[in-house]
C-alpha positions, 0 to 999 in steps of 0.5 A: 706701848708708850715709854714712861718718861719720868717714872722715878719717885722719891717717897718719904722714908728713903723709898725710891720707886720705878715702874715698867709696863710690859705688853704681856698677859700672865700665863696661868700656872696651870698652863705653865705646869703643863709646858715642857721645860724648854718652853718655860725657859723660852717664856722667861727669856722673852720676858727677860728681853722685854724687861731689859727693853723697858729698863733701857727705855725708861733709864732704870738702873740695876739694883745694887748687890744685895739691895732689898726691894718691894715689888708690886705686879698688876696684871690687866686682863680681860678675864681674871685668873684664880689668885694662885694661878696668877701668882704661880704664873708670875714666876717666870716674870720674877725670874726675868726681873732678877736676871736683868737686875730689876730686883736683886733676887727673888729670895725673901731676904732681898724681895720680901713678899711681892704684891699681886693684883689683877685688874680687868681691862675690857677695852685694851690688850692685856699688859702688866705694870711692875713697880719696884720700891728700893729701900735706901740704906738697906743692903 
């Protein structure tokens, strides 16, 4: 997995974006619902370690206290899930993003409504690209 060297962009109206790429496949909500609570926690902890690693490699700083952000999650998979299963499967990942400071909290006050996208990737291993948009001046 190649680290993105300069992934920070300043966009008009004071919006700043950061992206990370993680070598994971989002697990279906149906599978997560059947997991024991300790396996869910282990999945979240694994995601958390990967998020921390990518933030360090890409020199991405944690958000300020109470910072409002936008979030786009793009899952590249060989086979698409139903939309609700994909979104539900992202819960552990969003919790990991919050715990590592990539986003402040998953509450709508701080995050708004995330955008979830699935794309097919027949020739590569599954991965996820997460883009955070920090809205400057809004805390």
